C-alpha angles and dihedrals in degrees: 000000000000100000124181116230115256091242092066090072091050093054096052097077090047091050090049093049093048094047093042092049092044093049091049091051089048090053092051091050092050094049094044094051092240098310093111088068088078091063096072090042090055091045090054092048091051092046091048091053091049090051092048091051090051093048091051103038114003098055095052089044092053093051090047092052092044092054090045090053092049090050090051094048090047091051091047092053091049093050092051112108117232114244 
């Protein structure tokens, strides 16, 4: 009569992964005397630089390539002979 929703079984692996990873990171911070806190900070800085690079160059290059591909497809359709 008191049934659990099906989504409760789906959340268990996620919760275990989050708590397991969090516990492992806490362990690393404790044994390193706090020095391990710089690792996520460095990862955020590297990720931020990568995102900035994509915003400045990658996004415009993606648009340029997309427009070139559309032009090539349009030319290929125009050059096809009708059957």
